[in-house]
C-alpha positions in Angstrom: 142.8 85.7 73.2 144.4 87.3 70.1 143.3 89.8 67.5 144.8 89.7 64.0 144.9 93.2 62.6 144.7 94.1 59.0 144.3 97.4 57.2 142.0 98.5 54.4 143.0 101.8 53.0 140.2 104.1 54.1 140.2 107.7 52.8 137.9 110.6 53.4 136.2 111.6 56.6 135.7 109.6 59.8 133.6 110.8 62.8 134.3 109.4 66.3 132.5 109.8 69.6 135.3 109.6 72.1 134.8 107.9 75.5 134.4 110.0 78.7 137.6 110.8 80.7 138.0 108.1 83.4 140.3 110.5 85.3 137.6 113.1 85.5 134.8 110.5 86.0 136.5 108.9 89.0 137.2 112.2 90.7 133.6 113.3 90.1 132.4 110.0 91.6 134.4 110.6 94.8 133.3 114.3 95.1 129.7 113.3 94.5 130.0 110.8 97.4 131.7 113.3 99.7 129.0 115.9 98.9 126.2 113.4 99.5 124.9 114.5 96.1 121.5 113.2 94.9 122.5 113.9 91.3 123.8 111.4 88.7 127.0 112.4 86.8 126.3 113.1 83.1 128.5 111.4 80.5 130.1 109.1 83.1 132.8 106.9 81.7 131.9 103.3 81.0 135.5 102.1 81.5 136.5 99.3 83.8 138.2 101.7 86.2 135.1 103.8 86.6 132.8 100.7 86.9 135.1 99.5 89.7 134.8 102.8 91.5 131.1 103.0 91.1 130.7 99.4 92.2 132.4 100.1 95.5 130.6 103.3 96.2 127.2 101.6 95.6 128.1 98.4 97.5 126.8 97.3 100.9 129.8 95.0 101.4 132.9 95.6 103.5 135.3 93.9 101.2 136.1 95.4 97.8 138.0 94.2 94.8 138.9 97.0 92.3 140.8 94.7 89.9 143.4 96.6 87.9 141.9 100.0 88.6 144.8 102.0 90.1 142.9 105.3 90.4 140.1 103.5 92.3 142.6 101.8 94.7 144.3 105.1 95.6 141.1 107.3 95.8 139.2 104.6 97.8 142.0 104.1 100.3 141.7 107.7 101.3 137.9 107.7 101.2 137.4 104.6 103.3 140.0 105.7 105.9 137.5 108.4 107.0 134.3 106.3 106.8 133.7 104.6 110.1 133.9 100.8 109.8 136.3 98.1 108.9 137.1 97.6 105.2 139.2 95.4 103.1 140.4 96.8 99.7 142.2 94.5 97.2 142.8 94.2 93.5 144.4 92.1 90.7 147.8 90.4 91.0 149.4 93.4 89.3 147.7 95.8 91.7 149.3 93.8 94.5 152.7 94.8 93.0 151.9 98.5 92.7 153.2 100.5 95.8 150.8 102.4 98.0 153.0 102.9 101.1 153.4 106.7 100.6 149.6 107.2 100.7 149.1 104.8 103.6 151.8 106.5 105.7 150.2 109.9 105.0 146.8 108.7 106.1 148.1 107.0 109.2 149.9 110.2 110.0 146.5 111.9 109.9 145.1 109.5 112.4 144.0 106.7 110.1 144.6 103.1 110.8 145.5 101.0 107.7 147.2 97.7 107.8 148.8 95.5 105.0 147.2 92.1 104.7 150.0 90.6 102.6 153.2 92.4 101.5 154.3 95.5 103.4 153.7 98.6 101.4 151.3 97.0 98.9 147.6 96.1 98.6 145.5 94.4 99.8 144.7 96.7 102.7 142.7 96.4 105.9 141.3 99.9 106.7 139.8 100.9 110.0 137.8 104.0 109.1 137.6 106.8 111.6 137.5 110.5 112.0 140.8 112.0 110.7 142.7 115.0 112.1 144.3 117.3 109.5 147.1 119.7 109.8 150.5 119.8 108.2 151.8 116.9 106.1 154.7 116.5 103.6 155.0 114.3 100.6 157.6 114.0 97.8 156.3 115.8 94.7 157.5 113.1 92.4 155.1 110.4 93.7 152.0 109.4 91.8 149.6 112.3 91.5 146.8 109.9 92.5 148.2 109.7 96.0 148.2 113.5 96.3 144.8 113.9 94.6 143.3 111.3 97.0 144.5 113.3 100.0 143.3 116.6 98.5 139.8 115.4 97.9 139.2 114.2 101.5 141.0 117.3 102.9 138.0 119.6 103.5 136.1 116.7 105.3 138.8 116.1 108.0 139.3 118.1 111.1 141.3 121.3 110.5 141.7 120.6 106.8 145.1 120.0 105.3 148.3 121.9 104.6 150.2 119.7 102.1 153.9 120.5 101.3 155.3 118.8 98.2 159.0 118.4 98.4 161.3 118.4 95.4 160.1 118.2 91.8 156.3 118.1 91.3 155.3 115.7 88.5 151.9 115.3 86.7 151.0 118.8 87.9 148.0 119.0 85.5 146.3 116.1 87.3 146.5 118.0 90.6 145.2 121.1 89.0 142.3 119.0 87.6 141.5 117.7 91.1 141.5 121.2 92.7 139.4 122.6 89.8 136.8 119.9 90.3 136.8 120.5 94.0 136.1 124.1 93.4 133.1 123.2 91.3 131.8 121.4 94.4 132.3 124.6 96.5 135.7 124.0 98.1 138.4 126.6 97.7 142.1 125.8 97.8 145.4 127.8 97.8 148.5 126.6 96.0 151.6 128.7 96.5 155.0 127.3 95.6 155.1 123.8 96.9 152.3 124.2 99.5 148.7 123.4 98.9 146.3 124.6 101.6 142.7 123.4 101.9 140.6 124.5 104.9 138.0 122.4 106.6 134.7 122.8 104.9 131.7 121.2 103.1 131.2 120.1 99.6 128.0 121.3 97.9 126.1 118.9 95.6 126.1 119.9 91.9 125.0 118.6 88.6 128.2 117.9 86.6 129.2 116.5 83.3 132.4 114.6 82.6 134.6 115.7 79.6 135.5 113.3 76.8 138.9 111.8 77.0 142.0 113.5 75.5 144.1 110.4 76.3 141.8 108.4 74.1 142.1 111.1 71.4 145.9 110.5 71.3 145.4 107.2 69.3 143.4 109.1 66.7 146.2 111.6 66.4 148.5 108.7 65.8 146.1 107.4 63.1 146.0 110.8 61.5 149.8 110.9 61.4 150.1 107.5 59.8 147.2 107.8 57.3 147.5 111.2 55.5 144.3 110.5 53.5 142.0 110.6 56.5 140.2 113.6 58.0 139.1 112.7 61.5 136.4 114.5 63.5 136.4 113.8 67.2 133.3 114.5 69.3 133.2 115.7 72.9 136.6 117.3 73.4 137.0 120.7 75.1 139.6 123.1 73.7 140.1 124.6 77.1 140.4 121.4 79.1 141.0 120.2 82.6 143.1 117.4 81.1 146.9 117.8 80.8 146.8 115.3 78.0 145.1 117.9 75.8 148.7 118.9 75.1 148.7 116.1 72.6 147.6 118.6 70.0 150.9 120.5 70.4 153.0 117.4 70.3 151.4 116.1 67.0 151.8 119.5 65.3 155.5 118.5 65.1 154.4 115.1 63.6 152.3 116.7 60.9 148.8 116.7 62.4 146.8 119.9 62.5 144.0 120.4 65.0 140.9 122.6 64.2 138.2 123.2 66.8 134.6 124.1 65.7 131.0 123.5 66.8 131.1 120.3 64.8 133.9 118.9 66.9 137.7 118.6 66.8 139.1 117.9 63.3 142.5 116.3 62.6 144.2 116.6 59.3 147.6 115.5 58.1 149.8 118.4 56.8 152.7 116.3 55.6 155.2 118.5 57.4 157.0 117.0 60.4 160.1 117.4 62.5 163.3 115.4 61.9 163.8 114.7 65.6 161.3 114.7 68.5 162.3 115.7 72.0 159.8 116.0 74.9 159.6 116.0 78.7 156.6 113.9 79.6 156.7 114.9 83.3 153.1 116.2 83.0 151.7 113.8 80.5 153.2 110.4 81.1 150.2 108.5 79.7 151.0 109.8 76.2 154.5 108.4 76.0 153.5 105.1 74.5 151.5 106.7 71.7 154.4 109.0 70.8 157.0 106.3 71.0 155.2 104.0 68.5 154.2 106.9 66.2 157.8 108.3 66.0 159.2 104.8 65.2 156.6 104.2 62.5 157.4 107.6 61.0 161.1 106.9 61.3 161.6 110.0 63.5 164.4 109.6 66.1 163.3 110.7 69.6 164.4 111.3 73.1 161.7 111.3 75.9 162.4 112.3 79.5 160.1 112.7 82.6 159.0 109.0 82.5 159.7 108.0 86.1 156.1 107.1 86.8 155.9 104.7 83.8 157.6 101.9 85.8 154.7 101.7 88.3 151.8 101.8 85.9 149.8 98.8 84.7 153.2 97.4 83.7 156.7 98.7 83.5 155.9 100.7 80.4 159.5 101.6 79.5 160.5 97.9 79.4 157.3 97.0 77.6 157.9 99.6 74.8 161.5 98.5 74.4 160.5 94.8 74.1 157.6 95.3 71.7 159.1 97.9 69.4 162.2 95.7 69.0 159.8 93.0 67.5 159.2 95.6 64.7 162.9 96.2 64.3 163.3 99.4 66.4 166.1 99.3 69.0 165.3 101.7 71.8 167.5 102.7 74.7 166.8 103.8 78.2 168.5 104.6 81.5 165.7 102.5 83.0 164.7 105.4 85.3 163.1 108.2 83.5 164.1 108.3 79.8 163.5 106.5 76.5 165.1 107.2 73.1 165.5 105.9 69.6 168.4 107.1 67.5 167.4 105.4 64.3 169.0 102.0 65.1 167.2 99.0 63.7 167.6 95.3 63.8 166.7 92.7 61.2 163.2 91.1 61.4 161.9 88.3 59.3 159.3 89.3 56.8 157.9 85.7 57.1 157.2 85.8 60.8 154.1 87.4 62.1 154.6 90.2 64.7 152.9 89.4 68.0 152.5 92.3 70.4 152.2 91.5 74.1 150.0 94.0 76.0 151.1 93.2 79.6 147.5 93.7 80.8 148.0 97.4 79.9 145.3 99.1 77.8 147.6 101.7 76.5 149.9 99.1 75.0 147.1 97.6 72.9 145.8 101.0 71.7 149.2 102.6 71.0 150.4 99.6 68.9 147.2 98.9 66.9 147.8 101.6 64.3 151.0 99.9 63.5 148.8 97.6 61.3 149.1 100.4 58.7 152.8 99.4 58.3 152.7 95.8 59.4 149.7 93.9 58.0 148.6 90.8 59.9 149.9 92.3 63.2 148.8 90.2 66.2 147.7 91.8 69.5 147.6 89.5 72.5 144.9 90.1 75.1 143.2 92.8 73.0 140.3 93.4 75.4 142.5 95.1 77.9 141.2 98.3 76.2 138.0 98.1 78.3 140.0 99.6 81.1 139.5 103.1 79.5 138.1 102.8 75.9 135.6 99.9 75.6 134.6 100.7 72.0 138.2 101.1 70.7 138.2 98.2 68.2 134.8 99.1 66.7 135.9 102.7 66.4 139.3 102.1 64.7 137.7 99.8 62.2 136.2 103.0 60.7 139.8 104.1 60.0 140.6 100.7 58.2 142.2 98.9 61.2 140.2 95.7 61.2 140.4 93.0 63.9 139.7 89.3 63.6 139.7 87.1 66.6 142.2 84.3 66.5 140.6 82.2 69.3 
């Protein structure tokens, strides 16, 4: 399936109800289950990832397929390892290529019994749930924060709790702080000093909770505001003081000419017309924003150098390679050490004005959403597999149509 995108020059005010944060929603679902809560979560995400998580938690089966939902795979691996029974946890073909050995080794060290059904170190998994014994454990700080959050959330429910040492550089710290903050809402205290997080054995307390709207989804509206100076965009549901590290998007886009104003009416974005001549940023804490910023900087002709991108290679796709491939189709030649950086120094290559530009999305929702606003500069832009957006923002295409980005199916 393809969408052909066109743009109609929309001016004035646009109001958008953002989707709920799937990062918060999936954590709340697990904490709700661990607290045996009778309450429903308010403003729960309707993303594919959250539906996958909810489906498993409400299922009477012993075999679960979470599709492409990485958060669900990691969180449920930890959760099921402490639920007595034999479970099979699998996912999409891409999920079977995403490593999980670090988490499995840690759980087995705590007394779990998890086996690989196919390839060593990767899903699908056979999990023999049992009572786990806590104590001291060490993990590299530069692994996916989802591994660490999975362990943190089950920590109070296992014997003796957990004392987790994170060695080396700690990446995606805001996601760990989010996890610990939500755990505190459910009555569990933690202590984080230096590289050691200590969580005593205890009990979660049920609570009525509401999920925040998604700052990651807001990033695409910041991109639209940067590219269309005649729009004023009002976003509903965001919190100024947020658990989400991606709320830092407002600081990044200040440098790209977008001003943020908070009020009781929502979060308003306006284009100031003033922007930096070069953009440098370390995305170690906000890796999911890199695609939005890369596309925006290129379209604004602003050279950039991004660092802290090491986790991008194990996301829904290798996002560094994907960005280099797709931006080159628009004439932008990016460079990378293929480990943790990405840059554009202004180098461009010739593209034919007669050929339509077809953007591949690699089964990655953020590729589709980050590239769609390029329709402002490249009319008749084609997006392959456009409905990957349901992973986190199911109403994306309907919403961006309000900003003049119109989509027509090419089926």
